[in-house]
C-alpha positions in Angstrom: 92.4 129.6 76.3 91.3 126.0 76.6 93.3 124.9 73.4 96.6 126.7 75.2 95.7 125.0 78.6 95.4 121.3 76.8 98.8 122.0 75.0 100.4 123.3 78.1 99.2 120.2 80.1 99.9 117.9 77.6 103.9 119.0 77.9 103.6 118.5 81.4 102.1 114.9 81.2 105.0 114.0 78.8 107.8 115.6 80.4 106.7 115.8 84.2 107.3 119.2 84.5 105.6 122.5 83.5 107.1 124.3 80.4 109.2 127.3 80.5 107.8 130.6 79.0 109.8 130.1 75.8 108.6 126.6 75.5 105.1 127.7 76.0 105.4 130.3 73.4 106.6 127.7 70.9 103.6 125.3 72.0 100.8 127.8 71.4 102.6 129.6 68.6 102.9 133.0 70.2 105.5 135.4 68.9 106.3 137.2 72.3 106.8 136.3 75.8 104.2 139.1 76.9 101.5 137.2 75.1 102.7 134.0 77.1 102.3 136.0 80.2 99.2 137.0 79.6 97.6 133.4 79.1 99.8 132.1 82.2 98.0 134.8 84.3 94.4 133.7 83.0 95.5 130.0 83.8 96.5 131.2 87.1 93.1 133.1 87.7 91.1 130.2 86.6 92.6 128.1 89.1 94.8 125.8 87.0 98.3 127.0 87.4 100.0 128.7 90.3 103.5 129.9 91.0 105.9 128.9 93.9 108.0 131.1 95.8 110.8 131.4 93.1 108.1 132.2 90.3 108.3 128.6 88.9 104.8 127.4 87.2 103.0 124.6 89.0 99.9 122.6 88.2 97.2 123.0 91.0 95.2 120.1 92.0 92.0 121.2 90.1 94.4 120.8 86.6 94.6 116.9 87.3 91.1 116.2 87.7 89.1 114.0 85.2 85.4 113.7 84.6 83.4 111.5 86.8 80.4 110.0 84.5 78.7 107.8 87.0 78.6 104.2 87.5 79.2 101.2 85.4 77.3 97.9 85.8 79.7 95.0 86.7 77.0 92.6 86.6 73.8 92.4 84.2 74.4 95.2 81.5 72.0 98.2 81.9 71.8 101.2 79.7 74.0 104.2 80.8 73.5 107.9 80.2 77.0 109.5 79.7 76.9 112.8 81.4 79.7 114.4 83.4 78.3 114.0 87.2 81.3 115.9 88.6 85.3 115.6 88.4 87.7 113.9 90.2 91.3 114.5 91.1 93.0 111.1 91.1 95.7 112.6 93.1 93.5 114.0 95.8 91.5 110.7 96.0 94.3 108.4 96.1 96.6 110.7 98.2 94.6 112.6 101.2 97.5 112.9 103.0 100.5 113.8 101.0 103.1 114.6 103.6 102.7 110.9 105.1 102.2 109.0 101.7 104.8 107.1 99.6 104.6 104.6 96.5 106.1 101.4 96.7 106.4 98.7 93.5 105.3 95.2 94.3 107.9 92.4 93.9 106.6 88.9 94.6 103.3 87.0 94.6 102.5 86.8 98.2 99.3 89.2 98.1 97.7 87.9 94.8 94.6 86.9 96.8 94.2 90.5 97.5 94.4 91.1 94.0 97.8 92.8 94.7 100.1 91.3 92.0 103.7 91.8 91.2 104.6 95.0 89.3 101.6 96.8 90.9 102.1 100.1 92.6 100.9 100.4 96.3 100.1 103.7 98.0 101.0 103.7 101.3 100.6 106.2 104.4 103.1 106.1 107.1 102.1 105.3 110.3 103.3 103.2 113.3 99.8 101.3 114.3 97.8 99.0 112.4 94.3 97.4 113.0 93.8 93.3 112.4 93.2 93.0 109.0 94.8 96.3 107.5 97.6 95.6 104.7 100.7 97.0 106.2 104.3 97.6 105.0 106.4 96.2 107.9 109.5 95.3 109.0 109.7 91.7 110.3 113.0 90.6 112.0 115.0 92.9 110.1 113.4 92.4 106.7 110.6 94.4 104.9 107.4 93.0 103.6 103.8 93.6 102.5 101.3 91.7 104.1 97.9 91.5 106.2 98.5 92.6 109.9 96.9 90.1 112.3 96.3 90.0 116.0 94.9 87.7 118.5 95.2 88.8 121.9 98.7 89.5 122.5 99.9 87.6 119.5 101.0 89.6 116.4 102.0 88.0 112.8 101.9 88.8 109.1 99.6 86.8 107.0 100.2 86.4 103.2 97.4 86.7 100.8 98.5 83.4 98.9 97.3 80.2 100.4 100.7 78.7 99.2 102.6 80.5 101.6 103.0 80.4 105.4 102.2 83.2 108.0 105.1 85.1 109.4 105.7 85.1 113.0 108.2 87.6 114.3 111.0 85.9 115.9 112.6 89.4 117.3 110.5 92.1 116.2 107.7 93.2 114.0 107.4 97.1 113.1 104.6 98.4 110.9 106.0 101.5 108.8 102.8 102.1 106.8 99.2 101.1 105.8 98.5 100.4 102.1 95.5 102.7 101.1 95.6 101.9 97.4 96.8 99.8 94.7 97.7 100.9 91.1 97.6 98.9 88.1 98.2 99.8 84.5 97.2 97.4 81.7 
């Protein structure tokens, strides 16, 4: 079953959709859709797949888990044992409130000292309130930006993480739309 599961999820990762029964039949080398149905039911019972209201196959959260092997020293090298401590669902880790979460691609260099570079993806969670120091997606005087949210008494402004840029003080309105919860960078 593991070999079949790997082929099905390799298809999912490549095409960003689950394969049809006919495609699964071809992937795993079965001659009948009945055999595919049996393997699909085993994957559903094992918690790797589920069906929606229309009967369409969907991967479950557990299907996207990656082994968590432990810690790696970012200072002085130490010996490390490679043993699986647990698994981690990257989606569950980065997106705890899926219904409030969206992703934006970063353009510009105003947050480089916060290690958010052009081309990075930020994971943002919708909210209308922020605390001093939160990185926010905000609308200021009709334009959208990504900055630190700063307050001092009744004064509110947006602070870039780039020493060459100046803070943005709203002339008319500053509205927080989301707080940044994570950054994704692909090398």
